[in-house]
N, C-alpha and C positions, 0 to 999 in steps of 0.2 A: 209272398209273405216274407221273404228276406228284405225286398225293396221297402216292405211296410215296417219293419224292425229299424232298418237303416234309417228311413225316413223319419220316424218317430224319435229315434235317438238323436239326430241331426237337428230336428225342430227343438227339441229341449234344448240341446247344448247352446244353439245359436241364440235361443231366447234368454237362457241363463247368462251367457256371454255378453249379450248386448245390455242386459240389465246391470251387468256389473261394472259399467263404466260410471254408474252413480256412487255416491258416497255411501259406505257402509261400514259396519263395524268391523275391524281388524281382526283377521284370522290368519296368523302367519304359518300353521303347519297342521299335518293331518293330527287328529286326536289319536294319542295312544291308548289303544284297548287293553284293559286289563281282564283275564278270564281266569277261571277255577278248574280248566278242562283237565288237570292233573292233580286236584284236590288241593292246589295251593295256588296262592296268586301269583300270577306271571304276566308278562307282556304277551300279548297275542303272537308277536313276532317272534317269540322265543320257543313256541310250543310246536313240538315234532308230531302234530296230528292235524289232519284235515278238519278245521273248525270254521263254520261259519256263525257270525255274531249278528244279532238283530237287535238293535237298541229300543228301549222303551219309547224313546222320543219318536223314532221311525214309524212304531206303531200307532202312536197317537197322532202323529201329522196326516198319515194315511188314512185314518179312522178304521184301523184293522185291531180287533181285539179278542179274537177266537183262536184257540188252538189249530183249527183247521186252516186258518189264513197263513200258516208258516209255509205251507206247501207252494204259495206263490213268492215267496221271499228267498227260499233256499234252494237253488238248483240241486237235483238229485233227491230231493224230499219229496214223497208222493203219500197220498192218502187213500185208504179204502174206508168207505162208509157207505154200506148199501141199505140196510134196513133197521137202524137204531143204533144204541152205543154198544150193544154185545157184538157187533161186528165191526167195530170201530178199530183202525190201526195204521200205524206209520210205517212207511216202506222207505228206506235208505239205500240208494245205488240199485233200486230194483229189488232188494232182500227185505222181506217182512213175512208175516203170517197174520191173517185175520181169520178168526173160526168161531163158531158158536160152541165149541168146547173149552171155553176159556175157565171152566173149573180147574182144569189141570194144565192146559197149554197157555203160555204168556207170549205176549207181543216179542218180535226180535228187536224192537227199538225201545230201550230204556228211557222212561219219562220220569225226571227228577226235579221235584220243586224243593228249594232251600234245603238240599242235602237228603230229601225222602224220596225213596223210589215207589212209584205207584204200581202196584201188584197186579192191577186190571186194566187192559188197554181202554176199555170202556170208560174208565174213570177220568182218562184224558180228555174225553169229549166235553169240554167246558170253555169258558173264557179265559182271558189273560189280564187279570188285575194287577196294578201295583208293580209293573215290570221295570226292573233295572236293566237287565240284558237276558237275552236267550242265547245260548250257545248250542249249535248242533254239531256234533261230533260223529264225522262220517267214519265209517269202518267200525270193526269189532271193538269194543271198549271193556270188555269183561274184567281186565285187570283190576280196575279201581271202582267200576260201576256194577258189577255182578252180574249173574247169570244169563239176564234176559236182555243183553247188549250186545247180542250177536252181530246185529247190522249196524248198531251205533247207539247213540243217546241224545236226547235233548235234555239240556240241563237249564233249568229256568233258576234265576236269581232275582228276587223281589226286593224292593226298596227297604233299606234300614230305617229304623226311626231316626229323625233329624235332631240336630243339637238345639235348634230354635223352632218356634212355633210356625209351623207352614200349614197351608191348606190349598187343595185344588178341587174344582168341581167341572165336570163337562155334560153338555147336553148337546144331543143330535136327533134330527129328525129327517127321514130320507123317505123317498118316493121311489118304486112303487111298494103297495102293500104296508104303508104306514109304519116304518120301521122307527121305533123309539129307543134311544139308550141314555141312560143317566148314570154317572158315576160322581163319586165323591172320596175325598181323601184328606186327612189331618193327621198330623205327627208334630211332636215336639216333647219338650222335658217336663217330667212330673217332680223330680227331685234333681239334686245334683248328680245322682247315681243311677236314676231311672228315666227312661224314655219309652215313649209309646207311638205307634201308628193304628188307625183304625180306618176302613175303607168300607164302602158298599156300593152295589151296582145293580142295574136292573136293565133287561134287553127284551123288548117286545116287538113283534111284527105279526102281521096277518100270514094265513097260509097262502101258499102259491099254487097249490092244486084245488081245482073246482072238482066237487063230487056233484056230478049231473043228477043223481038220485034224490038226493036231499038238500043240496046247495050247501053242505058244508065246505069250509076252506080248511084244507089240510094242509100238513107239512108247515106249521106256523112255528113261533118260537115264543117262549115266555119263561125267561130265566131271571134270577136274582141271587146275590150272594154278599158275604161279608167276610173281612179277614182283619185279624188283631194282632198286633205284636207287642210285647214288652221287652226291652232291652236294659239289662242291669249290668252296672260296671262299678262294682264296689272300690276297685283299685286298679292299677295298671297292669295286673297279672291275670285278671278273671273278667270275662263277659259271659253272660247268660242270655240268650234269646228264648222267649217262649212264644208260640204261635198258633193260633186257632183259626180255623176258617170253615165257612159252611157254603155250599152251593146247592142250589135247587133249580129243576126244570120241570115244568108241567106243560106237556105240548101234545097237540094232536099230530104226531109224526112217528114213523116216517114210511110213506107209502110211495110205491113205483107208480109210473105210467107206462102205458103199452107203447112199445116202439116200432114192432114188426109183426104182423100177422103170419102165422104158419099157413101153408096150402090147405090144410085141414084145421079149422078153427075149433075151440074148445066152446062149450056152451057159455061160458062166461064172455069169451071175446065176440061172440054172436050177439049177446046181449048188449055189449058195449058198442058195437056197430051200429045195433038197432037205435042205441040212444043217442047217437050222433057221434059218437067219439071216433077220431080220424088218427090212427096210429101214426107215430113218426118221432123224429128227434126234438121237435118243438111242442109235443104233447104234453100239456099241463090239466088233462082231466082224467078223473077216474068214475067209476060207476058201481059203488058199493054200499052196502046197507049196515055193516058190522063196525065195529069200533077200531079207530087208529089212535094210540098215544104211546106218549113215552113219559113216565115219571120217574124222576131219578133224584137222588139226594148224595151228596159227596160231603163228608165230615172229616176234619183232621185235627190232630194235637201234637204237637212236637215241641222238644226243648233241646237247644244246642248250647253247649258249654264249651269255652275255650279257656285253657288255663296255661300260663307259660311256666314251664319248668326248666330254667336256666335259658338255653338259647332254643330249646325245643318247645313245641306246642302240643299239648295234649287235648285231643277233640272227642267229646261224647254226642251223639245225636240219638236221641230216644223218641221214637213216634208211635202213635196210633191212628189208623185210618178205618173209615167205615163207608163202604159203597153200596147202595141198594139201587135196582132199577126195576120197575115193573113196565113192561112194555109189550105191545101186540098190534095186529093188525088183521083185517079181513083179507084173507087170502086168496079168494076165489074170482076176483074180477067181475063180480056180479051182485045184483040185488038180492038172488035167491041165497039161503044158507046151504050152501055147498061146503065152504071151509070159512065160516064167520070167526070162528074162535081158533087163533093161533098165538096164543099168549105165553109170557113167562114172568116168573119172579125171581129175581137174583139177588144174594146178600152176600158181601165180602167183608170181612175183618181182618186187618193186618196189623202185626205188632212188628217193630224193627229197632234193632239197637247196633249202632256202630262206635268202635273205640279207634281212634286213629291218633297216631304219633307223628308228627312231622318235624324233620329235622332243619336246622338253619341252612339257608342256601349259601353256596359258594365253597362248602368244604370239598375235600377230595372224593367222599362220598355223600349224596344229599338224598334223602329217601322220604317216603311216606309209607307207612306201614300200620297195618291194623287188623281188628277182628269185627266180623259182622254176623248177626243173628236177623232171620226173617222166618215170621210165622204166618200163615194165612188160613183162614177158615172159610169155606164156600158153602152156601146152602141155596139150591135152585129147585125151581119146580116149572115145569112147562106143560102146555095143555094144547093139544091139536086134536080138534074134533070136526070129523067129516059124516055127518048125520046120514047122508046118502050112500055111504060105502059100508058094504056088508063084508068086507074083507076083515080077517085077524088083525086087530092093533090098527083097523082103519082109523078108530078114535083112540088116541093113545095119551096116557099121562105118564110123564118121567120125573122122577125124584132123585136128585143128585146130592152128595156131600163130598167134600175134598178138604183134607187137611194136608198142608204141605209145609215142611220144615227145611231150612236151608241155613248151615253154618259155614262159614268161610273164614280163612286167614289169607291176608293178600300183602303185596308190598311192591313198590315200584321205585326204582332210584336211578340216578345219573352218576356214573365214575367220571370223574373230571380228570382226564388223563393229561390235559395241559389246559392252558386258558381258553383254547379254541376247540378242542376234540373232547368229546364226551361219548361214553357210552351209555346204553339205555337197557335196563334190564328189568323185569316185573314178572310176577307170577300171582296166581290165586289159587288156592286150593278149596275145594267146596264139597260137602257131603249134603246130600238131600234124600229126604224121606217123603213119599207121598202115600197117603192113604185114600181110597176113593171107594164110594159105595153108589150103586145105581139101582133103582128099581123102576122098571118098565111095566106099566099096567094097561092092560085092555080097558077101556073105559066102559065096553058093553059087557063083557064076560066076567071081568074081574081077574082074569088070568094075569099072573105076575111072572116077571122075568128078572130075578135079582141078579146083582154081581157086586163082588167085592174084590178088590185087589189093592197089592202094596208094591210101590217100586222104591228101590234104594239105589242110588247112584252116587259115584265119586267122579268128580270133574276135575280137570286141572287145565288152566288157561295161563298163557305166557306171553311175554313181549320181550323182543330182542331189537337193538338197533344202535345205529352210530349217529351223531350228530354234529356237525362241523361248522364253525363260523369262518366263511372266507374271509370278510372283513367285518367291521362292525354293523355294517347294514345288510350283510347278506349271510343267510343261515341255509344250511341244507341238511338234510337227513336222509335215512334209509333205515325202515322198520320192516320187521315181520312179526305178525300177532296171531296166534292161535285164540280162537274163542270157544265158547260152550253155550248151549241152550238145552235144558233140562227136557227129556222126553215126557211122556204122560200116556193118558187114556184118551182114545176118541169115543165119546159117550153119545154121538149122534147116530152112528151105524145100529142096525139091528143086534149085532153082535159086537160086545166092546173089544176094541182093538187097541192093543199097546202101540204107542208112538214113539220111534227112538230118539235119542239125542241129536240135535243139529250142531255140526263141528265145523265152522267157519276157518279158513286160514287166509290171511291178508297180508299181502306185499304192497309197500308204499315207498316212494321215492318222492321228495319234495324239495321246495326252495322257497323261503321267505325273504323279501326284498324291501328295503326302504330307499327312499330317494328323496332326503331332506330338502336338497336345492330345488325341486320341483314339487315338494309337498305331496308324495305319492307313496303308496304301498302295492307292490304286485306279489301275490303268492300263488303257486302251483303245485299241485299234487298228481302223481301218476300212481294208479292204484291196479292190482289184480287180485280178486277175490274168489276162491272156490269154497262151497259150501258142500260138505257131505250130509246125506240124510236129511236135506232140506224139507222142513215142515211145512206142507201145503194143504190149503182147504179147497173144496171143489163142490159142484152139485152134480148128484147122480142124474141124468135125465130120465133113466129108466125107473128109479124109485122116488122120484121126485123129492129128493132129500140131500142135506150136505153130509160131507164125510172129511175125514183128515187123513191125511198119509204122508209117507216120506217119499220124495224124489231121491233117486239115487244120487244125483250130483248136479250142481248149477255153478255158473261162472258169471262174474261181473268184472268187467275191466274198463277203464277209461282215465279221463283227465278232467280235474277241477281247477277253475282258475278264480282268483278273488282279487278286485282291484279297488283301490280309493285314491281319489284326487282331488285336490283343491288346486284348482287353476291360478288364481290369484292370492298374492300374499295379504291384501288389503281389502278383501270382499268375502262375505260369508258365502260361499258357493262350494258345495260339496257334491262330487259326483261319484257314485258306487256302482260297479258292476260285478255279477258273478256269472259264471257259465259251467256248465258240465256236459262233456259229451261221454256216453256211457254205452256200451256194448253188453248187453246180458242174454244168456243163452242157457237152455236145459242142455248140460253136457250128456246126461245119462238118464233118460226118464222114458222106459219102453212100456210102462203099464199104467199111462196117464189116462184120466177119465176122457170119454170121448163128449163132444159138444152135443147139444139135442139135435137130432136129424141128421147126424153124421153117419154115411153108410160105408159099407164093406170097401166099396170103390174109393172112397175118401180117406181109407185107414183105420176104421174102427171095425174090430172083430175080435172073436174069442168069446168065452164065457166066463165070467162076466165081460162084458164088451170093453175093450180099452184101445188105446192107441200109442204109437211110439212117436214121441214128440221131441226125441234126442235131437240137437242141434237147432231147435227151434227158438225163437226169442221169448225172452220172460214177459209176461203181461205186465201192464201198468208201468211200463219203463219206456219213456220218451228217450230216443236217441241223443236228442239236444234238449236242454233246459237252459233258461237265461233269465237272469233277474237283472235289472238296473234301476237305479234310483237316483234322482236330482233334488238337492236341497238348495234353495237361495233366500236369503233374507237380506234387507235393506231397511234402514231408517228413512222416512219421508221427511226432508228437510224442513224445518220450522214448524212442523205439525205435532211432535210428540208422539207420532205414531211410527208402527213399523209394518211393512208389508212381505209376505213370503209366498213362495211357490213350491211346490213339491210334486214331482212327477215319477211314478213307478210305473215299471213295465215287466210283465212276466210271458215268456213264451216257452211253448212245449210243442216239440214235433210230433207227428203222427206216431199213434201208438196204440196196440191193442189193449182195452180196458175190460176184459172180461177173462174169466178162467173156469172152465176149459175155453180157451181162446177159439174163435170161429172167424171165418172170412168175411163175415157181416158185423163184427163187434170191434170195428175199428173207430177210434175218434181222430179226426183231421188235425193239423196243426191249429193250434191256438195262441193267438197272441191278446193280452190283455193289457190295458193301460188305466192306471188310477191317477187322479189328480187332486191337488187341494190348493185353493188360493185362500190365504187369510190376511186380515188386516187387525192390528190391535195396538194397545198401549205399548210403546217403546221399552218399558220396563217390563213387560211381560204380565201385567196384572189382569189384562182380560184380552180376548181375541175371538173375532167372529171369523168363520170359513164358509167357503162354498167348496163342496166336494162331490167328486164322481168316481164311482167304482165300475170298472168295466166301461170306460168311456165310450168305446166304439160299438157296444152292444153285441158283443161276440157270443154265439151260442155254443155250449158244449156240455159234455157229460163227463164223469169220472169213473162212471161204473154203469156196465151194460150186463143184464142176466138172463138167463132162460126163463121165461114166464111162469112162476109157480101155477100149477093148474092149468096151462096154457096148451095150446096145440104143439105139437113136436115141432120145433125149429122156430117157434115164436120168441121174441126177446121184449125186455121191458128195461127201463133205465130209472135210474135214482135222479130226480130233477134237483137243482141247484140253485138257491136263490141268486147266487153271484153270478149266474150264466145270464145276465141281462144287464143292462144299464141302470144304476141305482145312482141317484142324484140326492144329495141331502145338504143341510145346513147344520152349522154347530157352533156353540159358544163354549168357550173354556175362560174359566176364571181362576186366579191365584192369590194368595196372600203370604 
């Protein structure tokens, strides 16, 4: 596998270097990236945080436009998505939470779009339109980004309306499964003080899972969305941006496929085998009669105002977001009605207000300080009907309501002791109130189990550090950060259980280097993170149900390296590479859930049965992750045309992709190669391209689970569209 990586990288470099002998437009230095990782515009090389930046151009050239694609571009960023948007969530450095108790428990990775935090992890299961750049901030970021950033933050910045009338459109078609994508964007001035932008997009493809019972194609895509912006600049002191966005998905998704039969098969597994289904890693067949659907909508409104008060800038961001999903699937792996109805309806509305004051840079003490308010209301209803079960609550309806209010004061600043030496100090104090109601109802008898609870929490987040400029081109830093993620209620268990707050502590040592003479940058970060009372979700094999609990302590430590190089001063060739080597373990977790079929001899004991996994590896965390991209563009002499080549590589080492982890739930090394070849008008007005994702047709999965209603020890998997070679053509136009 390492030879494959080296060979692919060498081939890409040799091809690019050979082509670079031709005449091309001059590029004399590495592009200087500007980020807002610390709530003010700064050069990436000046930011004392481990930040990976993905540009909108990179996404466009490689034909990647979904939030799930980020895991292939940023080492150390992984994704868990098992059976729909309510179990969707990002992990950074192996730290993260995905749970069906999202009424009260948030993701550990904050997801921010144009300054607005998304309060539900499932709301981030969407596409990526109008992207200027995406900043992935690794490590706790609660000081500036709030309570749900205990693992890190994904900060998305979309394009500002333009000064002149511009427009773009993109159309792609790919095989297999008839994938069609269409997007359009237009922007420009309305008056001297008012500008606009408007975009729309559509994404469709056929299902990848064949349902042998009735011929349906499951796990398809059917998305569409629009975004509009108005930018008002009445004078040189004030600018106001209003944004409205809408996203909709109607899909027959998301069902698992059988991977491994247990020694004793369930009735559904017997019927699947009789229907000719062969379980295995490449199984793309199911055998069910019930519904499989995901219908979600995501709507947002926000207004950001920036006003210059002398040398300071006062910023206000006001937002409202509404997210709704109705999803479900036939859970019994069978054409019989044993568990056809496992459906849920979920609605969340949130309001946020942030006021922020930013001081001018270059003073002895430069700072960002502000106030933040967040309010979220969630209503959900779920229905699990098992008509053949005679047990109490064998068919159950669950109704939940949660009201979450968070108020915080925050600030972070630099103390410029000298021109080269700075101290870093930041803090956030928050108060949170959570009200939670749950009614669990036996669908047969009508017996109800009501619960009402309230949690009040005060949290304190802080950051301290030193930053030193060794030279104009070399910066070093050392920081320690304490994060905080609020607790909540596990509403999945028979008895509602309170979940305690998650407290991470992160140490980092970093160096940022620029090499202007060779047009290169190289950045590296060492980190050591511990998380007390880590919030973790698991499936109880005895009850066939999910639950949420606190692990006593976990640890993640490693190194991250990011590099960019333009080998030639007079040719447009850019090489980028990032890598992360991470070791994550359960430092102390002696009451973890057992995996299905685990025996006492294998460490599963007690009542209820648990295991001690202290010292074991964290799930879904490859030790090695690597991402590399090469972009080359040149004019074709005398033709008025230009050609381009883009190659992207993503590698993950072997990892266990289930929790509870079992000896048979590992995914081997995976190396993916994406490539795009394009030709178009030299001024960029049009371009046609041929592209391939997963060029060498590597099969893999990111999630293995104990088969619901399956035999003890059987497993299933969440199939991925991108776990196959996808070849497509594209047309891009602009004016």
